[in-house]
C-alpha atoms as one frame of an Amber mdcrd trajectory, in Angstrom:
protein
 -66.052 -93.890 155.729 -65.103 -94.651 152.111 -67.143 -97.249 150.226 -64.143
 -99.548 149.689 -63.388 -99.492 153.410 -67.043-100.171 154.280 -67.085-103.183
 151.962 -63.781-104.479 153.368 -64.938-104.104 156.970 -68.271-105.765 156.111
 -66.548-108.774 154.550 -64.074-109.133 157.449 -66.864-108.863 160.025 -69.071
-111.367 158.194 -66.316-113.940 157.706 -65.143-113.549 161.326 -68.686-113.965
 162.634 -69.394-117.078 160.513 -66.064-118.712 161.395 -66.468-117.983 165.110
 -70.053-119.295 165.216 -69.148-122.409 163.175 -66.243-123.190 165.500 -68.348
-122.843 168.652 -71.172-124.903 167.136 -68.753-127.661 166.034 -67.094-127.752
 169.460 -70.479-128.497 171.043 -72.292-130.581 168.395 -69.426-132.255 166.550
 -70.813-131.115 163.171 -70.858-127.840 161.297 -74.114-125.817 161.205 -76.216
-125.833 158.048 -76.288-122.067 157.753 -77.441-122.002 154.136 -80.529-123.943
 155.138 -81.337-121.590 158.001 -81.406-118.142 156.416 -82.819-116.549 159.580
 -79.821-117.669 161.658 -77.433-116.711 158.840 -78.965-113.230 158.658 -78.725
-112.854 162.408 -75.031-113.857 162.461 -74.177-111.455 159.624 -76.132-108.583
 161.214 -74.757-109.230 164.695 -71.128-109.590 163.642 -71.300-106.393 161.575
 -73.027-104.486 164.374 -70.161-105.449 166.675 -67.452-104.951 164.033 -68.545
-101.528 162.832 -69.040-100.380 166.439 -65.435-101.364 167.237 -64.170 -99.550
 164.118 -66.108 -96.457 165.155 -64.732 -96.567 168.720 -61.176 -96.889 167.361
 -61.654 -94.007 164.939 -62.669 -91.792 167.878 -59.746 -93.127 169.883 -57.255
 -92.335 167.117 -58.365 -88.700 166.958 -56.957 -87.962 170.408 -53.662 -86.095
 169.709 -51.900 -87.354 172.845 -51.730 -90.933 171.492 -49.219 -89.771 168.856
 -46.719 -89.369 171.700 -48.000 -92.061 174.113 -47.760 -94.958 171.661 -47.309
 -97.762 174.238 -50.258 -96.603 176.358 -52.317 -96.176 173.184 -51.626 -99.803
 172.209 -52.532-101.287 175.614 -55.653 -99.148 176.040 -56.738-100.151 172.537
 -56.678-103.843 173.498 -58.540-103.253 176.780 -61.211-100.915 175.383 -61.840
-103.064 172.299 -62.109-106.217 174.407 -64.664-104.656 176.758 -66.575-103.234
 173.770 -66.710-106.566 171.929 -67.806-108.550 175.000 -70.471-105.972 175.924
 -71.841-105.808 172.372 -71.794-109.610 172.055 -73.929-109.883 175.190 -76.313
-107.261 173.806 -76.599-109.123 170.485 -77.186-112.406 172.328 -79.875-110.799
 174.499 -81.606-109.398 171.394 -81.471-112.865 169.761 -83.154-114.439 172.770
 -85.851-111.775 172.832 -86.598-111.907 169.103 -86.866-115.693 169.061 -88.782
-115.754 172.385 -86.604-118.528 173.783 -87.065-119.816 177.324 -83.430-119.086
 178.162 -82.474-115.883 179.871 -79.051-114.364 179.241 -77.989-115.103 182.807
 -79.079-118.753 182.575 -77.360-119.217 179.229 -74.075-117.891 180.555 -74.268
-120.072 183.665 -75.011-123.318 181.776 -72.490-122.932 178.993 -69.341-122.071
 180.934 -67.083-123.924 178.525 -68.402-122.008 175.518 -68.221-118.784 177.494
 -64.505-119.326 178.239 -63.825-120.167 174.596 -65.616-117.006 173.493 -63.572
-114.892 175.892 -60.312-116.405 174.611 -61.270-116.146 170.925 -62.435-112.553
 171.367 -59.144-111.707 173.076 -57.132-113.236 170.201 -59.230-111.444 167.576
 -58.994-108.239 169.614 -55.184-108.369 169.751 -54.946-109.137 166.022 -57.313
-106.273 165.212 -55.491-103.783 167.466 -52.112-104.744 165.970 -53.481-104.339
 162.442 -55.262-101.067 163.277 -52.193 -99.795 165.101 -49.964-100.487 162.080
 -52.369 -98.621 159.797 -52.654 -95.764 162.308 -48.854 -95.514 162.620 -48.404
 -95.552 158.843 -51.057 -92.859 158.330 -49.508 -90.711 161.056 -46.051 -91.161
 159.502 -47.376 -90.347 156.016 -49.266 -87.331 157.384 -46.081 -86.160 159.105
 -44.110 -86.462 155.868 -46.740 -84.472 153.955 -46.805 -81.820 156.686 -43.015
 -81.549 156.651 -43.018 -81.131 152.874 -45.766 -78.494 153.059 -44.004 -76.590
 155.830 -40.692 -76.745 153.976 -42.323 -75.333 150.837 -44.082 -72.612 152.830
 -40.823 -71.742 154.589 -38.993 -71.451 151.267 -41.734 -69.221 149.857 -41.545
 -66.923 152.896 -37.757 -66.760 152.720 -37.928 -65.976 149.011 -40.405 -63.190
 149.788 -38.009 -61.799 152.420 -35.107 -62.126 149.976 -36.935 -60.103 147.300
 -37.610 -57.353 149.842 -33.976 -57.111 150.902 -32.640 -57.105 147.341 -34.916
 -54.284 146.242 -33.490 -51.672 143.806 -34.127 -49.042 146.513 -31.587 -50.686
 148.843 -29.004 -50.962 146.070 -29.642 -47.380 144.952 -29.009 -46.018 148.473
 -25.845 -48.100 148.777 -24.460 -46.812 145.457 -25.271 -43.225 146.442 -23.369
 -43.704 149.686 -20.372 -45.112 147.810 -20.365 -42.248 145.298 -20.395 -39.624
 148.066 -17.795 -41.481 150.141 -15.233 -42.348 147.485 -13.816 -38.817 147.276
 -13.644 -38.385 151.052 -12.012 -41.558 152.355 -10.711 -44.281 150.043  -9.990
 -46.733 152.866 -13.451 -46.351 154.335 -14.951 -46.697 150.860 -13.089 -49.976
 150.437 -14.354 -51.241 153.800 -17.887 -50.133 152.954 -17.829 -52.029 149.652
 -16.407 -55.128 151.363 -19.080 -55.114 154.059 -21.807 -54.348 151.500 -20.680
 -57.381 149.477 -20.687 -59.461 152.670 -24.245 -58.426 153.534 -25.434 -59.262
 150.018 -23.704 -62.638 150.225 -25.410 -63.339 153.563 -28.824 -62.259 152.254
 -28.487 -64.420 149.134 -27.356 -67.439 151.189 -30.312 -67.003 153.572 -32.681
 -68.196 150.851 -31.476 -71.764 151.434 -31.246 -71.687 155.252 -34.265 -72.140
 157.522 -32.484 -71.195 160.742 -29.146 -69.684 161.651 -27.363 -69.101 164.939
 -27.938 -65.745 166.572 -24.160 -65.327 166.642 -23.937 -65.399 162.833 -26.994
 -63.157 162.481 -25.389 -60.619 164.846 -22.136 -60.691 162.842 -24.210 -59.814
 159.773 -26.123 -57.134 161.735 -22.866 -55.484 162.820 -21.821 -55.172 159.174
 -25.282 -53.911 158.254 -25.192 -51.328 161.062 -21.748 -50.228 159.824 -23.331
 -49.454 156.451 -26.094 -47.468 158.177 -23.539 -45.583 160.283 -21.676 -44.550
 157.122 -24.918 -43.554 155.450 -26.501 -41.628 158.359 -23.490 -40.729 160.474
 -24.312 -39.885 164.106 -28.029 -39.947 163.303 -28.077 -43.750 163.655 -26.882
 -45.726 166.667 -27.132 -49.434 167.442 -26.570 -51.045 170.826 -26.033 -54.825
 170.815 -25.941 -56.976 173.954 -26.074 -60.737 173.300 -24.967 -63.241 175.941
 -22.882 -66.286 174.976 -25.614 -68.839 175.734 -28.198 -67.044 173.587 -25.673
 -66.626 170.776 -25.826 -70.377 170.095 -29.618 -70.361 169.741 -31.328 -70.153
 166.358 -33.517 -67.610 164.564 -34.758 -67.212 160.972 -32.058 -65.411 158.960
 -32.329 -61.649 158.220 -35.244 -61.303 160.673 -33.358 -58.778 162.852 -32.232
 -56.872 159.764 -35.864 -56.533 158.626 -36.752 -54.984 161.993 -33.841 -52.525
 161.847 -34.762 -51.583 158.289 -38.358 -50.979 159.437 -37.087 -48.655 162.163
 -35.066 -46.681 159.599 -37.996 -46.452 157.187 -40.638 -45.375 159.673 -38.887
 -42.768 161.785 -37.603 -39.277 160.968 -34.195 -38.790 162.608 -31.030 -36.704
 162.356 -27.886 -36.015 164.368 -29.825 -33.955 166.941 -32.565 -36.583 167.340
 -30.834 -39.855 166.460 -32.475 -43.202 165.904 -31.239 -45.597 168.566 -31.903
 -49.297 168.082 -31.321 -51.740 170.943 -30.730 -55.434 170.237 -30.772 -57.334
 173.512 -31.236 -60.970 174.556 -33.419 -61.758 177.562 -35.674 -64.639 178.685
 -34.965 -66.812 175.608 -35.844 -63.940 173.262 -33.901 -61.403 171.249 -35.515
 -57.991 171.517 -35.208 -55.281 168.852 -36.619 -51.939 169.960 -36.350 -48.252
 169.198 -37.916 -45.083 170.543 -40.832 -43.992 168.368 -39.903 -40.746 166.615
 -41.777 -38.563 164.169 -43.135 -40.584 161.267 -42.272 -39.640 157.662 -45.156
 -38.250 155.632 -44.785 -40.744 152.796 -44.124 -43.838 154.887 -45.259 -47.246
 153.674 -46.751 -49.872 155.949 -44.196 -51.904 157.875 -46.673 -54.728 158.427
 -45.346 -56.669 155.421 -41.974 -57.262 157.077 -43.530 -58.145 160.428 -46.056
 -60.425 158.739 -43.242 -62.272 156.988 -41.373 -62.783 160.262 -44.509 -63.960
 162.046 -45.360 -66.440 159.288 -41.830 -67.840 159.267 -41.937 -68.360 163.026
 -45.393 -69.943 162.786 -43.973 -72.552 160.407 -41.090 -73.277 162.782 -42.567
 -73.103 166.287 -45.617 -72.448 168.444 -43.788 -69.649 170.266 -45.292 -66.270
 169.269 -43.488 -63.169 168.057 -44.311 -60.476 170.627 -44.857 -56.835 169.659
 -44.819 -54.059 172.241 -45.764 -50.488 171.428 -45.753 -47.552 173.856 -43.010
 -44.945 173.950 -40.893 -47.558 172.242 -41.651 -49.937 169.409 -40.250 -53.358
 170.243 -40.373 -56.833 168.741 -39.325 -59.916 170.689 -38.212 -62.878 168.602
 -38.166 -66.322 170.285 -34.785 -68.016 170.349 -35.046 -71.609 169.130 -33.049
 -74.693 169.977 -31.249 -76.949 167.531 -34.205 -79.371 167.472 -36.207 -76.800
 165.497 -33.688 -76.736 162.701 -35.002 -78.793 159.834
């Protein structure tokens, strides 16, 4: 606990204890107690009220750490009143018992409670009022801290998401990708002008989509698939019959959300890390099932100079981790497959 908070709690506890004792004393005797003249009693009141007060603060701090109360706010509020009330009454009885023992008074705790019923009722009522005021005040602070923490977390996650998307953007706009595209155009332009024009148009569209993805956290699977179809067209022109893509996305899944260019990264990984030709083509399946979109391909011979594909997968995993608790699943046997969770609109920040 911070020093400023300790001092504040100490002062509140001390003042509350002195006011409560003075009120009860006045209600019985008709005069206020001379506390300054009785330093022993004054010390006892200050020590007792702070023992009770700091114990209640400690109990509430433990209570506030339970994650479920962030969702069960009403139950949290009512339980706070009940638990604090029981705690205060129990600790007050303990303090009173200690006072009787230290001062070796003839009264027992049971006798004292039986003889002073009126004071006992007043104490119960006053403790209840103080308890409600404390819980309301603590609850407001707790709610504000939780709200502030949520805002900070949202800002941190948004920054992390932007950094991950920028990292993915840099990968997709690499000179290697542009170099391959220009080579394809140069070899195609003398063979088929119309196809060259379509290739350039779709290439421009894919670049536009990739550039726009830097500012979008999530996009519908439908729009991602439209982009993937254009991207696969470019690969078909580049590799001919050596590359094949099969896409099967149902209408319901098409309205779900995924991080942009995540499927394209997986297709690009498949192209980079398999040796294929027209006799042994690379076949990539993009299928939706069980609230996931699966991207898989048969594992072919690996190129000798291949680079690790873990960077792309790591980026996708990190982006999903920022957005949801649902994991990205990787399956590797005869096929290499990645299952991306499909998200609902509530995940879109």
